[in-house]
TIBA-132946 format. One line per field, with one value per residue (C-alpha): residue number from 1; chain; x, y, z. Coordinates in nm, 2 decimals, decimal comma, always signed. Layout:
// TIBA-132946
num <- c(NUM / ...)
cadena <- c(A / ...)
px <- c(X / ...)
py <- c(Y / ...)
pz <- c(Z / ...)
***
This chain:
// TIBA-132946
num <- c(1 / 2 / 3 / 4 / 5 / 6 / 7 / 8 / 9 / 10 / 11 / 12 / 13 / 14 / 15 / 16 / 17 / 18 / 19 / 20 / 21 / 22 / 23 / 24 / 25 / 26 / 27 / 28 / 29 / 30 / 31 / 32 / 33 / 34 / 35 / 36 / 37 / 38 / 39 / 40 / 41 / 42 / 43 / 44 / 45 / 46 / 47 / 48 / 49 / 50 / 51 / 52 / 53 / 54 / 55 / 56 / 57 / 58 / 59 / 60 / 61 / 62 / 63 / 64 / 65 / 66 / 67 / 68 / 69 / 70 / 71 / 72 / 73 / 74 / 75 / 76 / 77 / 78 / 79 / 80 / 81 / 82 / 83 / 84 / 85 / 86 / 87 / 88 / 89 / 90 / 91 / 92 / 93 / 94 / 95 / 96 / 97 / 98 / 99 / 100 / 101 / 102 / 103 / 104 / 105 / 106 / 107 / 108 / 109 / 110 / 111 / 112 / 113 / 114 / 115 / 116 / 117 / 118 / 119 / 120 / 121 / 122 / 123 / 124 / 125 / 126 / 127 / 128 / 129 / 130 / 131 / 132 / 133 / 134 / 135 / 136 / 137 / 138 / 139 / 140 / 141 / 142 / 143 / 144 / 145 / 146 / 147 / 148 / 149 / 150 / 151 / 152 / 153 / 154 / 155 / 156 / 157 / 158 / 159 / 160 / 161 / 162 / 163 / 164 / 165 / 166 / 167 / 168 / 169 / 170 / 171 / 172 / 173 / 174 / 175 / 176 / 177 / 178 / 179 / 180 / 181 / 182 / 183 / 184 / 185 / 186 / 187 / 188 / 189 / 190 / 191 / 192 / 193 / 194 / 195 / 196 / 197 / 198 / 199 / 200 / 201 / 202 / 203 / 204 / 205 / 206 / 207 / 208 / 209 / 210 / 211 / 212 / 213 / 214 / 215 / 216 / 217 / 218 / 219 / 220 / 221 / 222 / 223 / 224 / 225 / 226 / 227 / 228 / 229 / 230 / 231 / 232 / 233 / 234 / 235 / 236 / 237 / 238 / 239 / 240 / 241 / 242 / 243 / 244 / 245 / 246 / 247 / 248 / 249 / 250 / 251 / 252 / 253 / 254 / 255 / 256 / 257 / 258 / 259 / 260 / 261 / 262 / 263 / 264 / 265 / 266 / 267 / 268 / 269 / 270 / 271 / 272 / 273 / 274 / 275 / 276 / 277 / 278 / 279 / 280 / 281 / 282 / 283 / 284 / 285 / 286 / 287 / 288 / 289 / 290 / 291 / 292 / 293 / 294 / 295 / 296 / 297 / 298 / 299 / 300 / 301 / 302 / 303 / 304 / 305 / 306 / 307 / 308 / 309 / 310 / 311 / 312 / 313 / 314 / 315 / 316 / 317 / 318 / 319 / 320 / 321 / 322 / 323 / 324 / 325 / 326 / 327 / 328 / 329 / 330 / 331 / 332 / 333 / 334 / 335 / 336 / 337 / 338 / 339 / 340 / 341 / 342 / 343 / 344 / 345 / 346 / 347 / 348 / 349 / 350 / 351 / 352 / 353 / 354 / 355 / 356 / 357 / 358 / 359 / 360 / 361 / 362 / 363 / 364 / 365 / 366 / 367 / 368 / 369 / 370 / 371 / 372 / 373 / 374 / 375 / 376 / 377 / 378 / 379 / 380 / 381 / 382 / 383 / 384 / 385 / 386 / 387 / 388 / 389 / 390 / 391 / 392 / 393 / 394 / 395 / 396 / 397 / 398 / 399 / 400 / 401 / 402 / 403 / 404 / 405 / 406 / 407 / 408 / 409 / 410 / 411 / 412 / 413 / 414 / 415 / 416 / 417 / 418 / 419 / 420 / 421 / 422 / 423 / 424 / 425 / 426 / 427 / 428 / 429 / 430 / 431 / 432 / 433 / 434 / 435 / 436 / 437 / 438 / 439 / 440 / 441 / 442 / 443 / 444 / 445 / 446 / 447 / 448 / 449 / 450 / 451 / 452 / 453 / 454 / 455 / 456 / 457 / 458 / 459 / 460 / 461 / 462 / 463 / 464 / 465 / 466 / 467 / 468 / 469 / 470 / 471 / 472)
cadena <- c(A / A / A / A / A / A / A / A / A / A / A / A / A / A / A / A / A / A / A / A / A / A / A / A / A / A / A / A / A / A / A / A / A / A / A / A / A / A / A / A / A / A / A / A / A / A / A / A / A / A / A / A / A / A / A / A / A / A / A / A / A / A / A / A / A / A / A / A / A / A / A / A / A / A / A / A / A / A / A / A / A / A / A / A / A / A / A / A / A / A / A / A / A / A / A / A / A / A / A / A / A / A / A / A / A / A / A / A / A / A / A / A / A / A / A / A / A / A / A / A / A / A / A / A / A / A / A / A / A / A / A / A / A / A / A / A / A / A / A / A / A / A / A / A / A / A / A / A / A / A / A / A / A / A / A / A / A / A / A / A / A / A / A / A / A / A / A / A / A / A / A / A / A / A / A / A / A / A / A / A / A / A / A / A / A / A / A / A / A / A / A / A / A / A / A / A / A / A / A / A / A / A / A / A / A / A / A / A / A / A / A / A / A / A / A / A / A / A / A / A / A / A / A / A / A / A / A / A / A / A / A / A / A / A / A / A / A / A / A / A / A / A / A / A / A / A / A / A / A / A / A / A / A / A / A / A / A / A / A / A / A / A / A / A / A / A / A / A / A / A / A / A / A / A / A / A / A / A / A / A / A / A / A / A / A / A / A / A / A / A / A / A / A / A / A / A / A / A / A / A / A / A / A / A / A / A / A / A / A / A / A / A / A / A / A / A / A / A / A / A / A / A / A / A / A / A / A / A / A / A / A / A / A / A / A / A / A / A / A / A / A / A / A / A / A / A / A / A / A / A / A / A / A / A / A / A / A / A / A / A / A / A / A / A / A / A / A / A / A / A / A / A / A / A / A / A / A / A / A / A / A / A / A / A / A / A / A / A / A / A / A / A / A / A / A / A / A / A / A / A / A / A / A / A / A / A / A / A / A / A / A / A / A / A / A / A / A / A / A / A / A / A / A / A / A / A / A / A / A / A / A / A / A / A / A / A / A / A / A / A / A / A / A / A / A / A / A / A / A / A / A / A / A / A / A / A / A / A / A / A / A / A / A / A / A / A / A / A / A / A / A / A)
px <- c(+0,75 / +0,46 / +0,11 / -0,13 / -0,41 / -0,76 / -0,96 / -1,33 / -1,56 / -1,78 / -2,08 / -2,09 / -1,91 / -1,70 / -1,32 / -1,24 / -0,89 / -0,55 / -0,25 / +0,09 / +0,29 / +0,67 / +0,89 / +1,06 / +1,40 / +1,27 / +1,09 / +1,42 / +1,60 / +1,33 / +1,37 / +1,74 / +1,70 / +1,44 / +1,66 / +1,95 / +1,73 / +1,62 / +1,96 / +1,89 / +1,53 / +1,65 / +1,92 / +1,65 / +1,54 / +1,19 / +1,11 / +1,20 / +1,00 / +0,69 / +0,73 / +0,74 / +0,43 / +0,24 / +0,34 / +0,21 / -0,12 / -0,16 / -0,09 / -0,36 / -0,60 / -0,53 / -0,63 / -0,89 / -1,17 / -0,96 / -0,88 / -1,25 / -1,34 / -1,08 / -1,18 / -1,55 / -1,46 / -1,25 / -1,53 / -1,86 / -1,95 / -1,94 / -2,00 / -1,76 / -1,50 / -1,53 / -1,49 / -1,20 / -1,01 / -1,09 / -0,96 / -0,64 / -0,57 / -0,64 / -0,40 / -0,12 / -0,19 / -0,23 / +0,10 / +0,29 / +0,17 / +0,25 / +0,58 / +0,81 / +0,72 / +0,72 / +1,06 / +1,24 / +1,57 / +1,68 / +1,99 / +2,00 / +2,22 / +2,23 / +2,26 / +2,63 / +2,74 / +3,01 / +2,81 / +2,55 / +2,29 / +2,19 / +1,87 / +1,82 / +1,64 / +1,70 / +1,44 / +1,41 / +1,55 / +1,27 / +0,92 / +0,68 / +0,31 / +0,06 / -0,30 / -0,65 / -0,94 / -1,21 / -1,06 / -0,79 / -0,67 / -0,69 / -0,54 / -0,25 / -0,15 / -0,24 / +0,11 / +0,28 / +0,25 / +0,40 / +0,68 / +0,78 / +0,79 / +1,00 / +1,25 / +1,18 / +1,14 / +0,81 / +0,70 / +0,32 / +0,15 / -0,22 / -0,48 / -0,52 / -0,89 / -0,90 / -0,58 / -0,72 / -0,66 / -0,28 / -0,26 / -0,39 / -0,20 / +0,12 / +0,06 / +0,04 / +0,35 / +0,55 / +0,50 / +0,72 / +1,06 / +1,21 / +0,91 / +0,89 / +1,23 / +1,13 / +0,76 / +0,66 / +0,33 / +0,37 / +0,08 / +0,03 / -0,13 / -0,01 / +0,32 / +0,42 / +0,35 / +0,56 / +0,85 / +0,82 / +0,86 / +1,19 / +1,33 / +1,22 / +1,33 / +0,98 / +0,64 / +0,29 / +0,00 / -0,38 / -0,60 / -0,73 / -0,60 / -0,51 / -0,29 / -0,16 / -0,02 / +0,17 / +0,30 / +0,42 / +0,59 / +0,76 / +0,88 / +1,01 / +1,22 / +1,36 / +1,41 / +1,22 / +0,93 / +0,58 / +0,28 / -0,04 / -0,40 / -0,62 / -0,99 / -1,25 / -1,59 / -1,67 / -1,95 / -2,19 / -2,35 / -2,67 / -2,77 / -3,11 / -3,00 / -2,91 / -3,07 / -3,23 / -3,27 / -2,90 / -2,80 / -3,00 / -2,87 / -2,51 / -2,51 / -2,68 / -2,41 / -2,14 / -2,27 / -2,35 / -2,10 / -1,91 / -2,16 / -2,01 / -1,68 / -1,46 / -1,26 / -1,42 / -1,78 / -2,03 / -2,08 / -2,27 / -2,51 / -2,60 / -2,91 / -3,06 / -3,37 / -3,60 / -3,54 / -3,46 / -3,78 / -3,80 / -3,44 / -3,45 / -3,79 / -3,63 / -3,32 / -3,53 / -3,73 / -3,42 / -3,25 / -3,55 / -3,49 / -3,15 / -3,14 / -2,89 / -2,66 / -2,82 / -2,88 / -2,65 / -2,39 / -2,62 / -2,93 / -2,87 / -2,63 / -2,54 / -2,27 / -2,19 / -1,99 / -1,64 / -1,48 / -1,67 / -1,55 / -1,69 / -2,04 / -2,01 / -1,89 / -2,19 / -2,43 / -2,28 / -2,31 / -2,67 / -2,76 / -2,59 / -2,77 / -3,11 / -3,05 / -2,97 / -3,29 / -3,21 / -3,49 / -3,43 / -3,63 / -3,50 / -3,25 / -3,09 / -3,04 / -2,74 / -2,88 / -2,73 / -2,80 / -2,64 / -2,36 / -2,27 / -2,33 / -2,55 / -2,68 / -2,94 / -2,90 / -2,99 / -3,12 / -3,13 / -3,27 / -3,28 / -2,90 / -2,64 / -2,27 / -2,31 / -2,36 / -2,09 / -2,26 / -2,18 / -1,82 / -1,66 / -1,59 / -1,88 / -1,77 / -2,11 / -2,41 / -2,53 / -2,67 / -2,73 / -2,91 / -2,90 / -3,05 / -2,87 / -3,00 / -2,71 / -2,42 / -2,18 / -2,34 / -2,31 / -1,94 / -1,88 / -2,05 / -1,86 / -1,53 / -1,62 / -1,43 / -1,09 / -1,10 / -1,03 / -1,01 / -1,27 / -1,62 / -1,90 / -2,11 / -2,44 / -2,55 / -2,52 / -2,16 / -2,08 / -2,22 / -2,07 / -1,72 / -1,74 / -1,83 / -1,57 / -1,29 / -1,39 / -1,40 / -1,10 / -1,05 / -0,81 / -1,06 / -1,41 / -1,65 / -1,90 / -2,24 / -2,12 / -1,97 / -1,63 / -1,50 / -1,14 / -1,22 / -1,27 / -1,05 / -0,69 / -0,53 / -0,59 / -0,32 / -0,45 / -0,33 / -0,53 / -0,61 / -0,60 / -0,60 / -0,70 / -0,34 / +0,02 / +0,26 / +0,25 / -0,04 / -0,11 / -0,30 / -0,15 / +0,22 / +0,32 / +0,21 / +0,51 / +0,76 / +0,73 / +0,92 / +1,22 / +1,50 / +1,61 / +1,97 / +2,15 / +2,47 / +2,66 / +2,91 / +3,18 / +3,20 / +3,51 / +3,88 / +3,92 / +4,17 / +4,09 / +3,75 / +3,56 / +3,48 / +3,86 / +3,86 / +3,70 / +3,68 / +3,51)
py <- c(+2,10 / +2,34 / +2,22 / +2,31 / +2,55 / +2,48 / +2,79 / +2,83 / +2,96 / +3,23 / +3,15 / +2,77 / +2,71 / +2,45 / +2,43 / +2,42 / +2,58 / +2,50 / +2,71 / +2,59 / +2,84 / +2,85 / +2,71 / +3,00 / +2,90 / +2,92 / +3,25 / +3,40 / +3,29 / +3,45 / +3,77 / +3,77 / +3,72 / +3,99 / +4,23 / +4,17 / +4,23 / +4,57 / +4,72 / +4,67 / +4,79 / +5,11 / +5,16 / +5,12 / +5,47 / +5,60 / +5,59 / +5,23 / +5,14 / +5,32 / +5,13 / +4,80 / +4,88 / +4,98 / +4,66 / +4,47 / +4,67 / +4,56 / +4,20 / +4,22 / +4,37 / +4,08 / +3,83 / +4,04 / +3,77 / +3,52 / +3,78 / +3,87 / +3,51 / +3,45 / +3,76 / +3,66 / +3,32 / +3,49 / +3,73 / +3,60 / +3,94 / +4,07 / +4,44 / +4,53 / +4,30 / +4,48 / +4,81 / +4,68 / +4,58 / +4,92 / +5,10 / +4,89 / +4,96 / +5,33 / +5,35 / +5,23 / +5,51 / +5,77 / +5,68 / +5,66 / +6,02 / +6,16 / +5,99 / +6,21 / +6,52 / +6,36 / +6,20 / +6,51 / +6,59 / +6,93 / +7,13 / +7,46 / +7,70 / +7,68 / +7,94 / +7,89 / +8,07 / +7,82 / +7,50 / +7,38 / +7,12 / +6,84 / +6,68 / +6,33 / +6,01 / +5,64 / +5,37 / +5,10 / +4,79 / +4,54 / +4,62 / +4,36 / +4,41 / +4,20 / +4,26 / +4,16 / +3,96 / +4,23 / +4,40 / +4,14 / +4,28 / +4,65 / +4,63 / +4,41 / +4,67 / +5,00 / +5,02 / +4,80 / +5,04 / +5,35 / +5,14 / +5,00 / +5,34 / +5,47 / +5,20 / +4,94 / +4,56 / +4,43 / +4,09 / +4,07 / +3,82 / +3,84 / +3,69 / +3,32 / +3,37 / +3,52 / +3,42 / +3,30 / +3,64 / +3,58 / +3,32 / +3,54 / +3,84 / +3,63 / +3,51 / +3,87 / +3,94 / +3,67 / +3,86 / +4,15 / +3,99 / +4,32 / +4,35 / +3,99 / +4,00 / +4,26 / +4,18 / +3,85 / +3,72 / +3,46 / +3,26 / +3,17 / +3,26 / +3,44 / +3,24 / +3,34 / +3,70 / +3,68 / +3,52 / +3,79 / +4,07 / +3,91 / +3,95 / +4,29 / +4,65 / +4,80 / +4,65 / +4,77 / +4,60 / +4,63 / +4,44 / +4,42 / +4,61 / +4,28 / +4,16 / +4,51 / +4,52 / +4,20 / +4,34 / +4,66 / +4,47 / +4,24 / +4,54 / +4,71 / +4,40 / +4,42 / +4,80 / +4,86 / +5,11 / +4,98 / +5,15 / +5,01 / +5,07 / +4,90 / +4,89 / +5,16 / +5,23 / +5,52 / +5,76 / +5,96 / +6,27 / +6,40 / +6,75 / +6,92 / +7,11 / +6,80 / +6,69 / +6,37 / +6,22 / +6,26 / +6,16 / +5,84 / +5,73 / +5,81 / +5,65 / +5,34 / +5,31 / +5,38 / +5,11 / +4,82 / +4,85 / +4,52 / +4,40 / +4,64 / +4,46 / +4,77 / +4,97 / +5,28 / +5,16 / +5,38 / +5,17 / +5,41 / +5,69 / +5,99 / +6,19 / +6,51 / +6,44 / +6,66 / +6,45 / +6,11 / +5,93 / +6,06 / +5,97 / +5,61 / +5,54 / +5,66 / +5,46 / +5,14 / +5,19 / +5,22 / +4,93 / +4,70 / +4,77 / +4,60 / +4,23 / +3,96 / +3,85 / +3,51 / +3,26 / +3,42 / +3,70 / +3,91 / +3,86 / +4,16 / +4,41 / +4,24 / +3,97 / +3,70 / +3,74 / +3,65 / +3,53 / +3,27 / +3,39 / +3,74 / +3,59 / +3,49 / +3,84 / +4,01 / +3,76 / +3,82 / +4,20 / +4,18 / +3,94 / +4,16 / +4,47 / +4,30 / +4,17 / +4,53 / +4,67 / +4,75 / +4,73 / +4,57 / +4,73 / +4,52 / +4,24 / +4,13 / +3,76 / +3,57 / +3,34 / +3,02 / +3,01 / +2,75 / +2,70 / +3,07 / +3,32 / +3,62 / +3,93 / +4,17 / +4,54 / +4,59 / +4,90 / +4,92 / +5,19 / +5,21 / +5,17 / +5,31 / +5,28 / +4,99 / +4,77 / +4,61 / +4,72 / +5,08 / +5,03 / +4,73 / +4,69 / +4,49 / +4,47 / +4,39 / +4,58 / +4,69 / +5,05 / +5,14 / +5,48 / +5,69 / +6,04 / +6,33 / +6,66 / +6,90 / +6,92 / +6,90 / +6,57 / +6,44 / +6,52 / +6,36 / +6,04 / +6,03 / +6,07 / +5,81 / +5,54 / +5,37 / +5,42 / +5,72 / +5,62 / +5,84 / +5,99 / +6,17 / +6,48 / +6,57 / +6,94 / +7,27 / +7,32 / +7,58 / +7,37 / +7,05 / +7,20 / +7,33 / +6,97 / +6,81 / +7,00 / +6,86 / +6,49 / +6,28 / +6,10 / +6,12 / +6,19 / +6,35 / +6,33 / +6,62 / +6,53 / +6,20 / +5,88 / +5,71 / +5,96 / +5,85 / +5,52 / +5,72 / +6,02 / +5,95 / +6,30 / +6,40 / +6,30 / +6,16 / +5,98 / +5,72 / +5,85 / +5,64 / +5,26 / +5,29 / +5,29 / +5,40 / +5,57 / +5,80 / +5,86 / +5,61 / +5,88 / +6,19 / +6,25 / +6,11 / +5,76 / +5,74 / +5,94 / +5,71 / +5,45 / +5,67 / +5,75 / +6,11 / +6,18 / +6,52 / +6,57 / +6,88 / +7,03 / +7,27 / +7,52 / +7,74 / +7,69 / +7,72 / +7,45 / +7,42 / +7,33 / +7,66 / +7,63 / +7,66 / +8,01 / +8,26 / +8,51 / +8,25)
pz <- c(-3,59 / -3,54 / -3,55 / -3,83 / -3,74 / -3,88 / -3,99 / -3,94 / -4,22 / -4,06 / -4,29 / -4,25 / -3,92 / -4,09 / -4,05 / -4,42 / -4,44 / -4,28 / -4,22 / -4,10 / -3,89 / -3,95 / -3,67 / -3,48 / -3,63 / -3,98 / -3,91 / -3,77 / -4,09 / -4,30 / -4,11 / -4,16 / -4,54 / -4,56 / -4,36 / -4,60 / -4,90 / -4,75 / -4,84 / -5,21 / -5,17 / -5,01 / -5,28 / -5,54 / -5,46 / -5,41 / -5,79 / -5,80 / -5,50 / -5,64 / -5,96 / -5,78 / -5,57 / -5,89 / -6,05 / -5,75 / -5,77 / -6,14 / -6,05 / -5,78 / -6,03 / -6,26 / -5,99 / -5,82 / -5,85 / -5,66 / -5,39 / -5,36 / -5,32 / -5,05 / -4,86 / -4,87 / -4,73 / -4,46 / -4,35 / -4,49 / -4,64 / -5,00 / -5,03 / -4,75 / -4,91 / -5,24 / -5,05 / -4,86 / -5,18 / -5,34 / -5,03 / -5,03 / -5,39 / -5,36 / -5,06 / -5,28 / -5,53 / -5,24 / -5,07 / -5,40 / -5,48 / -5,13 / -5,07 / -5,29 / -5,10 / -4,76 / -4,80 / -4,92 / -4,74 / -4,65 / -4,58 / -4,39 / -4,19 / -3,81 / -3,53 / -3,56 / -3,88 / -3,98 / -3,92 / -4,17 / -4,10 / -4,34 / -4,21 / -4,34 / -4,24 / -4,27 / -4,26 / -4,00 / -4,18 / -4,09 / -3,98 / -3,83 / -3,89 / -3,68 / -3,81 / -3,70 / -3,86 / -3,90 / -4,21 / -4,28 / -4,62 / -4,54 / -4,19 / -4,29 / -4,54 / -4,38 / -4,22 / -4,48 / -4,78 / -4,62 / -4,45 / -4,79 / -4,95 / -4,67 / -4,76 / -4,50 / -4,55 / -4,40 / -4,26 / -4,20 / -3,96 / -4,03 / -3,80 / -3,80 / -3,80 / -4,15 / -4,34 / -4,68 / -4,85 / -4,81 / -5,09 / -5,38 / -5,25 / -5,24 / -5,59 / -5,71 / -5,51 / -5,69 / -6,01 / -5,87 / -5,77 / -5,63 / -5,39 / -5,31 / -5,15 / -4,89 / -4,83 / -4,68 / -4,52 / -4,25 / -4,12 / -3,76 / -3,42 / -3,12 / -3,08 / -3,44 / -3,36 / -3,04 / -3,24 / -3,51 / -3,25 / -3,14 / -3,50 / -3,62 / -3,57 / -3,53 / -3,48 / -3,58 / -3,41 / -3,45 / -3,22 / -2,86 / -2,56 / -2,39 / -2,67 / -2,73 / -2,38 / -2,45 / -2,78 / -2,60 / -2,33 / -2,58 / -2,79 / -2,48 / -2,40 / -2,75 / -2,72 / -3,04 / -3,12 / -3,11 / -3,28 / -3,14 / -3,27 / -3,01 / -2,91 / -2,91 / -2,75 / -2,97 / -2,84 / -3,05 / -2,90 / -3,05 / -2,95 / -2,98 / -3,29 / -3,48 / -3,80 / -3,68 / -4,03 / -4,09 / -3,74 / -3,73 / -4,07 / -4,00 / -3,66 / -3,79 / -4,06 / -3,81 / -3,58 / -3,81 / -4,10 / -4,12 / -3,86 / -3,61 / -3,62 / -3,64 / -3,38 / -3,53 / -3,47 / -3,28 / -2,97 / -2,74 / -2,82 / -2,60 / -2,71 / -2,57 / -2,36 / -2,56 / -2,88 / -2,72 / -2,80 / -3,16 / -3,22 / -3,10 / -3,28 / -3,61 / -3,54 / -3,47 / -3,79 / -4,00 / -3,83 / -3,91 / -4,28 / -4,28 / -4,37 / -4,30 / -4,58 / -4,56 / -4,72 / -4,98 / -4,96 / -5,17 / -4,95 / -4,72 / -4,57 / -4,23 / -4,26 / -4,00 / -3,69 / -3,81 / -3,49 / -3,30 / -2,97 / -3,05 / -3,06 / -2,70 / -2,60 / -2,78 / -2,62 / -2,27 / -2,31 / -2,42 / -2,13 / -1,88 / -2,01 / -2,00 / -1,65 / -1,53 / -1,68 / -2,05 / -2,31 / -2,65 / -2,93 / -3,22 / -3,28 / -2,95 / -3,03 / -3,16 / -3,43 / -3,56 / -3,93 / -4,15 / -3,90 / -3,88 / -3,60 / -3,69 / -3,51 / -3,65 / -3,58 / -3,21 / -3,04 / -2,66 / -2,42 / -2,04 / -2,04 / -1,81 / -1,73 / -1,50 / -1,81 / -2,01 / -2,33 / -2,23 / -2,10 / -2,27 / -2,65 / -2,79 / -3,15 / -3,29 / -3,45 / -3,11 / -3,04 / -2,68 / -2,66 / -2,34 / -2,27 / -2,13 / -1,98 / -2,03 / -2,28 / -1,98 / -1,89 / -2,24 / -2,25 / -1,91 / -2,03 / -2,35 / -2,16 / -1,90 / -2,07 / -2,08 / -2,46 / -2,67 / -3,03 / -3,20 / -3,16 / -3,34 / -3,26 / -3,43 / -3,39 / -3,56 / -3,67 / -3,40 / -3,12 / -3,25 / -3,27 / -2,90 / -2,79 / -3,01 / -2,85 / -2,51 / -2,60 / -2,51 / -2,84 / -3,14 / -3,41 / -3,39 / -3,69 / -3,71 / -3,84 / -3,96 / -3,82 / -3,86 / -4,11 / -4,05 / -4,21 / -4,53 / -4,50 / -4,41 / -4,43 / -4,07 / -3,82 / -3,50 / -3,19 / -3,00 / -2,65 / -2,33 / -2,38 / -2,75 / -2,86 / -2,85 / -3,08 / -3,39 / -3,62 / -3,89 / -4,08 / -4,26 / -4,32 / -3,98 / -4,10 / -4,33 / -4,13 / -3,83 / -4,02 / -4,05 / -3,80 / -3,81 / -3,87 / -3,84 / -4,03 / -3,90 / -4,14 / -4,05 / -4,34 / -4,26 / -4,23 / -3,85 / -3,75 / -3,38 / -3,25 / -3,23 / -2,86 / -2,77 / -2,93 / -2,70 / -2,99 / -3,24)
***
């Protein structure tokens, strides 16, 4: 019998929700049932799968208020929760629109005149998705939707830190029997995730580098593919030709959206010496205008720190920076308000790469700003990291593009920040320790759930194998 897990409310600090992980034996049985149902799901055809997903979308819309309430209780923030739901629903429409073209099969002639090639693909039967707590709804479904359209069955294990959204989502799922057979959400912590990997044919994981390593090793033992989206320490480079009004606003948004709890957050900022003081003064002035979403969720823009252990990490990074000479211009304190942990937007200067705040993932609304003297130095600093998820460059377009091509990261936003959070067409890979496997953006995001199959057809009446005939 597995032990129940108590779930903390990030606004109140109270443990007011309980989940019960399935025993490994029951989880294995659930995986077997779901894998058997996948055959019917695949036979349903793409049109039938699209219809089922659209029915699920309508059922979610009917219970949207309950989903919003659950997501607010999971994360302690409102406006970002509304945006998260909108993004999730629009992703269903986007993939339903793209899938027919992406899943087309083809037949063609080959270099050998009497052999034709039929190129086809078959889905992995059962996909396991292990998702994090920072965007619990969106990131539990970002891989799930394309996998379902590809014809896979999916079992999702969301984070035990933010699992409340599962109940209203499952209620909506129950209204679509064909989809309910091949999509299951299981609740639990790390042990449940480990057991899931042992029972699936492919795993998608979003989370920390440390846990991602364990997932990769477990998948290797099972000899199954693993697609990993891990941590980031995204740099922003601001050149002398940048529009400072634009740059400060975009970088502020990219640093503090969802209280900085995003792998795409701007976590270190490099600014040309000639504009350094003007830049950080503008950034501080704008940061001061943002308010905490306390005492109510409507009170401001900055929500609580969702995971309690993250508050300790942010505090440790700030203390380390100050001890090594950093100067804090605003924020800089972890506040206990109403039982929740909060951090106001924080701007630091006098920082360097000996500090954790410049090298380790902070995952908070923290903006360390460092000057550079040459473009070469800026690129070197940006690349001085074990991470390579994404980055941003602010400058004239020509200059920015030159710099972008030199940055070791999978996606570069020009004159804006974290654009891949909004625009999903561009395929990208995570560099270095930021991830492993195919792109979860663009056409590749769907195709990675398919195994390619080549059917070779002999088209003439030669009786013997052609390679026995020297004149063939």
